[in-house]
C-alpha positions as CSV (number, residue, x, y, z in Angstrom):
1,M,144.6,36.9,-16.5
2,S,143.3,40.0,-18.3
3,S,140.9,39.2,-21.1
4,L,140.7,41.2,-24.3
5,R,137.1,40.3,-24.7
6,G,136.4,41.2,-21.2
7,R,137.9,44.6,-21.5
8,L,136.2,45.4,-24.8
9,F,133.0,44.3,-23.2
10,A,133.5,46.6,-20.1
11,I,134.5,49.4,-22.5
12,L,131.5,49.1,-24.5
13,L,129.1,48.5,-21.7
14,T,130.5,51.6,-19.9
15,A,130.3,53.8,-23.0
16,T,126.7,52.5,-23.5
17,G,125.8,53.4,-20.1
18,V,127.3,56.7,-20.2
19,I,125.4,57.5,-23.4
20,W,122.1,56.3,-22.0
21,L,122.8,58.4,-18.8
22,S,123.6,61.6,-21.0
23,A,120.4,60.8,-22.8
24,V,118.3,60.5,-19.7
25,V,119.8,63.9,-18.4
26,W,119.3,65.6,-21.6
27,I,115.6,64.2,-21.9
28,Y,114.9,65.3,-18.3
29,S,116.1,68.8,-18.8
30,G,114.4,69.1,-22.0
31,T,111.2,67.5,-20.8
32,H,111.2,69.7,-17.8
33,R,111.7,73.0,-19.6
34,E,108.9,71.9,-22.0
35,L,106.6,70.9,-19.2
36,E,107.1,74.1,-17.4
37,R,106.3,76.0,-20.7
38,V,103.1,73.9,-21.2
39,L,101.9,74.0,-17.6
40,D,102.6,77.8,-17.5
41,T,100.5,78.1,-20.5
42,R,97.8,76.0,-19.0
43,L,97.8,78.3,-15.8
44,Q,97.4,81.4,-18.1
45,E,94.5,79.6,-20.1
46,A,92.7,78.5,-16.8
47,A,93.0,82.2,-15.4
48,R,91.7,83.8,-18.3
49,M,88.9,81.2,-18.7
50,V,87.9,82.1,-15.1
51,N,88.1,85.7,-15.9
52,S,85.8,85.3,-18.9
53,L,83.3,83.3,-16.6
54,V,83.4,86.0,-13.9
55,G,82.8,88.7,-16.4
56,S,79.9,86.9,-18.1
57,A,78.4,86.4,-14.5
58,N,78.5,90.0,-13.6
59,M,80.3,89.5,-10.6
60,T,81.1,92.6,-8.5
61,V,83.0,93.7,-5.5
62,A,79.7,93.3,-3.7
63,M,80.3,89.5,-3.7
64,A,83.2,90.1,-1.3
65,A,80.7,90.7,1.5
66,L,79.1,87.1,0.9
67,P,80.6,84.3,3.1
68,N,83.6,82.6,1.4
69,Q,82.1,80.6,-1.4
70,Q,83.7,77.2,-3.0
71,F,84.2,78.0,-6.5
72,E,85.3,75.3,-8.8
73,P,86.0,76.1,-12.6
74,L,83.6,74.0,-14.5
75,G,85.1,70.5,-14.8
76,Y,88.7,71.9,-15.0
77,E,91.5,69.5,-13.7
78,R,91.5,69.3,-10.0
79,Q,95.2,69.8,-9.5
80,L,94.7,73.5,-10.3
81,S,93.7,75.7,-7.6
82,C,92.0,79.0,-8.2
83,Q,91.2,82.0,-5.9
84,I,89.4,85.2,-6.5
85,W,90.3,88.0,-4.3
86,S,88.9,91.6,-4.3
87,F,91.1,94.5,-4.6
88,D,90.5,95.4,-0.8
89,G,91.8,91.9,0.3
90,R,88.8,90.0,0.7
91,L,88.6,86.3,-0.6
92,V,85.6,86.3,-3.0
93,A,85.8,82.6,-3.9
94,R,88.1,79.5,-4.2
95,S,88.2,76.2,-5.6
96,D,87.9,73.0,-3.7
97,G,91.0,72.0,-2.2
98,T,92.7,75.3,-2.5
99,P,94.6,76.6,0.4
100,P,92.5,79.2,2.5
101,G,95.5,81.6,2.5
102,R,96.3,84.0,-0.3
103,L,98.3,82.3,-3.0
104,T,100.4,85.1,-4.0
105,E,100.9,89.0,-3.5
106,A,101.7,89.6,-7.1
107,P,99.1,92.0,-8.8
108,S,99.5,90.1,-12.1
109,G,101.5,87.6,-14.1
110,F,103.7,84.8,-12.9
111,S,105.1,84.3,-9.4
112,D,106.5,81.7,-7.3
113,R,105.4,81.4,-3.7
114,I,105.7,79.1,-0.7
115,V,102.2,78.1,0.6
116,D,101.8,76.1,3.7
117,G,105.4,74.8,3.2
118,E,105.1,73.9,-0.5
119,P,106.4,75.8,-3.4
120,W,103.5,77.0,-5.9
121,R,103.6,78.5,-9.3
122,V,100.8,81.0,-9.6
123,Y,99.4,83.2,-12.6
124,T,97.3,86.3,-11.6
125,V,94.9,88.2,-13.7
126,A,93.6,91.6,-12.5
127,N,90.0,92.3,-13.5
128,E,89.6,96.2,-13.3
129,T,85.9,96.1,-14.2
130,A,85.1,93.5,-11.5
131,G,87.7,94.8,-8.9
132,I,89.1,91.4,-8.5
133,H,92.4,89.5,-8.8
134,I,91.9,85.7,-10.3
135,M,94.9,83.5,-9.2
136,V,95.3,80.2,-10.7
137,G,98.1,78.1,-9.5
138,D,99.5,74.5,-8.9
139,R,102.1,72.8,-6.8
140,L,105.8,72.6,-8.2
141,G,106.0,69.2,-6.5
142,L,103.4,67.9,-8.8
143,R,105.2,69.2,-11.9
144,D,108.3,67.3,-10.5
145,R,106.3,64.2,-10.0
146,L,104.9,64.4,-13.8
147,V,108.5,64.7,-14.9
148,S,109.8,61.7,-12.8
149,E,106.8,59.6,-14.2
150,L,107.8,60.3,-17.6
151,I,111.6,59.5,-16.9
152,K,110.5,56.2,-15.2
153,G,108.4,55.4,-18.3
154,L,111.5,55.8,-20.5
155,L,113.9,54.1,-17.9
156,A,111.9,51.0,-17.5
157,P,112.2,49.6,-21.2
158,A,115.9,50.6,-21.1
159,L,116.4,48.6,-17.8
160,L,114.7,45.6,-19.3
161,I,116.7,45.8,-22.7
162,A,120.1,46.3,-20.9
163,P,120.7,42.6,-20.1
164,L,119.8,41.6,-23.8
165,L,121.9,44.5,-25.0
166,G,124.9,43.2,-22.9
167,L,124.5,39.7,-24.1
168,L,124.3,40.8,-27.9
169,I,127.6,42.8,-27.2
170,W,129.3,39.9,-25.6
171,I,128.4,37.6,-28.6
172,S,129.3,40.2,-31.1
173,L,132.8,40.6,-29.5
174,G,133.3,36.8,-29.7
175,Q,132.5,36.9,-33.3
176,G,134.7,39.9,-33.9
177,L,137.7,38.3,-32.2
178,R,137.2,34.9,-34.0
179,P,140.2,35.7,-36.4
180,L,142.4,36.5,-33.6
181,R,141.6,33.0,-32.0
182,A,142.1,31.2,-35.3
183,M,145.5,32.7,-35.7
184,A,146.3,31.8,-32.1
185,N,145.2,28.3,-32.6
186,E,147.2,28.0,-35.8
187,V,150.3,29.3,-34.1
188,R,149.7,26.9,-31.2
189,S,149.4,24.0,-33.4
190,R,152.7,24.4,-35.3
191,E,155.9,22.4,-34.6
192,A,158.8,24.1,-32.8
193,D,160.7,24.4,-36.3
194,D,157.7,25.7,-38.3
195,V,158.3,29.4,-38.8
196,R,156.4,29.9,-42.1
197,P,154.7,33.3,-42.2
198,I,151.1,33.6,-41.2
199,D,148.6,34.3,-44.0
200,S,147.3,37.7,-43.3
201,A,145.4,38.2,-46.7
202,H,141.9,37.9,-45.1
203,A,142.9,39.2,-41.5
204,P,141.1,42.3,-40.1
205,A,142.8,45.6,-40.4
206,E,143.2,45.7,-36.7
207,V,144.8,42.2,-36.6
208,K,147.3,42.8,-39.6
209,P,149.9,44.7,-37.5
210,L,150.0,41.8,-35.1
211,T,150.4,39.3,-38.0
212,E,153.1,41.4,-39.8
213,A,155.0,41.8,-36.5
214,L,154.8,37.8,-35.8
215,N,156.0,37.2,-39.6
216,D,158.8,39.7,-38.8
217,L,159.7,37.8,-35.9
218,F,159.3,34.4,-37.6
219,A,161.7,35.8,-40.3
220,K,164.3,36.7,-37.7
221,V,164.1,33.4,-35.9
222,E,164.7,31.7,-39.4
223,T,167.6,33.8,-40.1
224,A,169.3,33.2,-36.8
225,R,168.5,29.4,-37.1
226,R,170.1,29.5,-40.5
227,H,173.1,31.3,-39.3
228,E,173.4,28.8,-36.5
229,R,173.3,25.9,-38.8
230,E,175.8,27.7,-41.0
231,V,178.1,28.3,-38.2
232,T,177.8,24.8,-36.7
233,A,178.5,23.2,-40.1
234,F,181.3,25.6,-40.8
235,A,183.0,25.1,-37.5
236,A,182.8,21.3,-37.9
237,H,184.3,21.5,-41.3
238,E,187.0,24.0,-40.5
239,L,188.2,22.6,-37.2
240,R,188.5,19.2,-38.3
241,T,191.4,19.7,-40.8
242,P,193.6,21.8,-38.5
243,L,193.1,19.6,-35.4
244,A,194.0,16.7,-37.6
245,G,197.1,18.6,-38.7
246,L,198.0,19.5,-35.3
247,K,198.0,15.9,-34.3
248,T,200.1,14.7,-37.4
249,Q,202.7,17.6,-36.8
250,A,203.0,16.9,-33.2
251,Q,203.6,13.1,-34.1
252,I,206.3,14.1,-36.6
253,A,207.9,16.4,-34.0
254,M,208.0,13.7,-31.5
255,A,209.2,11.0,-33.8
256,T,212.0,12.8,-35.8
257,E,215.7,13.1,-34.8
258,D,216.2,15.7,-37.4
259,P,216.2,19.2,-35.8
260,A,215.3,20.9,-39.1
261,V,212.1,18.7,-39.6
262,R,211.1,19.1,-36.0
263,Q,211.5,22.8,-36.2
264,G,209.3,22.9,-39.4
265,A,206.7,20.8,-37.8
266,L,206.6,23.1,-34.8
267,Q,206.3,26.1,-37.1
268,R,203.3,24.4,-38.9
269,I,201.8,23.6,-35.4
270,V,201.9,27.3,-34.5
271,L,200.4,28.4,-37.8
272,S,197.7,25.9,-37.3
273,V,197.0,27.2,-33.7
274,D,197.0,30.7,-35.0
275,R,194.4,29.9,-37.7
276,T,192.2,27.9,-35.2
277,T,192.4,30.5,-32.5
278,R,191.3,33.2,-35.1
279,L,188.5,30.9,-36.3
280,V,187.1,30.3,-32.8
281,R,187.3,34.0,-32.0
282,Q,185.6,34.9,-35.1
283,L,182.9,32.5,-34.5
284,L,182.3,33.8,-31.0
285,A,182.2,37.2,-32.4
286,L,179.8,36.1,-35.0
287,T,177.4,34.4,-32.3
288,K,177.6,37.9,-30.3
289,L,176.6,39.7,-33.3
290,D,173.7,37.3,-34.0
291,A,172.4,37.5,-30.7
292,G,171.1,41.2,-31.4
293,G,170.0,43.0,-28.2
294,P,169.5,46.7,-27.8
295,P,171.7,49.2,-29.8
296,P,175.1,49.7,-28.1
297,T,175.5,52.8,-26.0
298,P,177.9,55.3,-27.8
299,E,180.9,56.4,-25.8
300,T,183.8,58.6,-26.3
301,V,186.6,56.2,-27.8
302,P,190.3,57.1,-28.4
303,V,190.9,55.7,-31.7
304,G,194.8,55.5,-31.0
305,L,194.2,52.9,-28.1
306,V,192.0,50.9,-30.3
307,F,194.8,50.9,-32.8
308,D,197.4,49.8,-30.4
309,E,195.1,46.9,-29.1
310,I,194.8,45.8,-32.6
311,T,198.2,45.9,-33.9
312,D,199.6,44.3,-30.8
313,N,197.2,41.4,-30.8
314,A,197.1,40.9,-34.6
315,H,197.1,37.3,-35.8
316,G,199.3,36.6,-38.7
317,A,201.1,39.9,-38.7
318,G,204.9,39.7,-38.9
319,P,207.9,41.7,-40.1
320,Q,207.0,41.1,-43.6
321,V,204.2,43.6,-43.4
322,S,204.5,47.3,-42.3
323,V,201.7,49.2,-40.8
324,A,201.3,53.1,-41.0
325,I,198.8,54.9,-39.0
326,D,198.0,58.7,-39.7
327,P,198.9,60.7,-36.5
328,A,195.9,62.7,-36.9
329,L,193.9,59.4,-36.7
330,R,195.7,58.3,-33.5
331,D,194.6,61.5,-31.7
332,L,191.1,61.3,-32.9
333,M,188.3,60.9,-30.3
334,I,184.9,59.6,-31.6
335,R,181.5,58.7,-30.4
336,A,180.9,55.0,-31.0
337,S,180.7,51.6,-29.3
338,R,184.1,50.8,-28.4
339,E,183.4,47.0,-28.5
340,F,181.9,47.0,-32.0
341,L,184.5,49.6,-33.3
342,T,187.3,47.3,-32.1
343,L,185.7,44.3,-33.7
344,A,185.3,45.9,-36.9
345,L,188.7,47.4,-37.2
346,R,190.6,44.2,-36.1
347,N,189.0,42.2,-38.7
348,L,189.7,44.7,-41.4
349,H,193.4,44.9,-40.1
350,E,193.7,41.1,-40.1
351,N,192.2,40.7,-43.5
352,A,194.6,43.4,-44.9
353,V,197.5,41.6,-43.3
354,Q,196.5,38.2,-44.7
355,H,196.3,39.3,-48.3
356,S,199.3,41.6,-48.2
357,P,202.4,40.5,-49.8
358,V,205.8,40.2,-48.1
359,G,207.1,43.7,-47.7
360,G,203.7,45.2,-48.3
361,K,202.3,48.2,-46.5
362,I,199.0,48.8,-44.6
363,V,197.9,52.4,-44.2
364,W,195.3,53.6,-41.7
365,R,193.8,57.1,-42.4
366,A,190.7,59.3,-41.9
367,T,188.2,59.4,-44.6
368,A,187.7,62.6,-46.8
369,S,184.6,63.4,-44.7
370,G,186.7,63.2,-41.5
371,L,183.8,61.0,-40.0
372,G,185.3,57.6,-40.7
373,I,188.4,55.5,-40.8
374,A,189.8,54.0,-43.7
375,I,192.5,51.1,-44.3
376,E,194.4,50.4,-47.6
377,D,196.7,47.4,-48.3
378,E,198.7,46.2,-51.2
379,G,197.1,42.9,-51.9
380,P,195.4,41.5,-55.0
381,G,192.2,43.5,-54.3
382,I,188.9,42.0,-55.1
383,P,187.2,41.2,-58.4
384,E,184.4,43.5,-59.3
385,D,182.1,40.5,-59.8
386,E,182.9,39.5,-56.2
387,M,182.8,42.9,-54.5
388,A,179.0,42.4,-53.5
389,L,179.7,39.0,-52.1
390,V,182.6,39.3,-49.8
391,T,180.6,40.5,-46.8
392,Q,178.6,37.4,-47.0
393,R,179.5,34.8,-44.5
394,F,182.1,32.0,-45.2
395,F,182.5,33.4,-48.7
396,R,186.1,33.0,-50.0
397,G,186.9,34.3,-53.3
398,R,189.4,33.7,-55.9
399,H,192.2,35.3,-53.9
400,K,191.6,33.4,-50.7
401,S,194.3,33.2,-48.2
402,A,195.6,30.1,-46.5
403,L,194.8,31.5,-43.1
404,G,191.4,33.0,-44.2
405,T,188.0,31.9,-43.0
406,G,185.6,33.9,-45.1
407,L,184.4,35.7,-41.9
408,G,186.6,38.7,-41.5
409,L,184.8,41.1,-43.8
410,A,181.3,39.6,-42.9
411,I,182.1,40.5,-39.2
412,A,183.5,43.9,-40.1
413,D,180.3,44.7,-41.9
414,A,177.9,43.3,-39.2
415,A,179.7,45.2,-36.5
416,A,179.7,48.4,-38.4
417,R,176.1,48.1,-38.8
418,R,175.3,47.3,-35.2
419,M,176.8,50.6,-34.2
420,G,175.1,52.7,-37.0
421,A,177.9,52.9,-39.3
422,S,178.4,51.5,-42.7
423,L,181.3,49.6,-44.5
424,R,182.4,50.6,-48.1
425,L,184.8,48.4,-50.0
426,S,186.6,49.5,-53.2
427,N,189.8,48.6,-55.2
428,R,192.6,51.1,-55.2
429,L,192.8,53.1,-58.2
430,D,196.5,54.0,-58.0
431,R,197.8,50.5,-57.6
432,S,196.7,46.8,-56.6
433,G,195.0,46.6,-53.4
434,L,191.7,47.0,-51.4
435,Q,190.4,50.2,-49.6
436,A,187.8,49.6,-46.9
437,E,186.2,52.5,-45.3
438,I,184.0,52.8,-42.2
439,E,181.9,55.7,-42.2
440,L,180.6,56.5,-38.5
441,G,178.2,59.3,-39.5
442,A,177.6,62.6,-37.8
């Protein structure tokens, strides 16, 4: 299993290693350049010193006739090699350990040369008075060894410190992740029904987004559980009465010899079944809406077919209510979720049917913006003080219907929001009745 502490440790250790490596490369490059400059300066100074010594000793070209002499510049560092050549190509003198061959052919200044298979750096001074070339050089390999020794001196302490640094990083990460472990322990120790928000007042800034997300999740879980309890309690209460009534009316129909009494009992059974069927369907719809899930995928929906489905399967509608649908609305094609659009329009339609008087009229039309659907009925409307409450679950106002459950407008509002639309309710201005608009947006 991946460990956050381990990942951070690896990242920090890698970053530290990269920084150290970059520092070593930078130090090596800078040191090498500086060492080259210092050693070149030393070559110049050594050559000029030998030149001054030769001048003070009054050496002449005649000394070229002498056998080759070993010449060592008065206590100078032995890693430097010195040769003195006459202008006519005779070796006048050389220091101990210097190759017998000519170090360079350059008449003066700096030059690089391969001598006996080794690279050399040589500085030459031409003494016109004495007729000689003074050459002082050193092996480039020696310079590289000096730089390497310097780098080793820098790396040795770093390699000794690296394990201690790694340990300090590991311990520091543990201390830094302590609030996260404390939060995990707190959540782990909770009971299943404990969805209290986590206290994030003292949480580090990096942990706060996680605590806020968890608190949002806890709030959603609490809301879902509350809705579940409400639905369960409501279903238990609402189903108990119609089921008892069904049994009573069935017993009456079975026991009576009077056809009129039997017919009345059967009609009441049908009404009770209609109400129970609608209640169960609404509870199932409510459960589906509460389940959440990803946003529905919009599709091209023929509104006319949706209206046909709604009016054909409407519960409680009868010849006492007429329904008019704007022909332009029937031909309308919109981009929406067909499932949620049908759910919202069906509940608005059934709500209008239940609250319309005998002989009332229900009208479906397009909204003024052309981007929504509106329904108008001729019922009692909604008192203004209840307008903000009617979309709450199980709310039944003063003008409640015998078949009402307090869920129709709540389901319509929830379905509209699930597909990115909005539900607006208002009382009609021209007469008694309610106007409901679903604005689908652009």
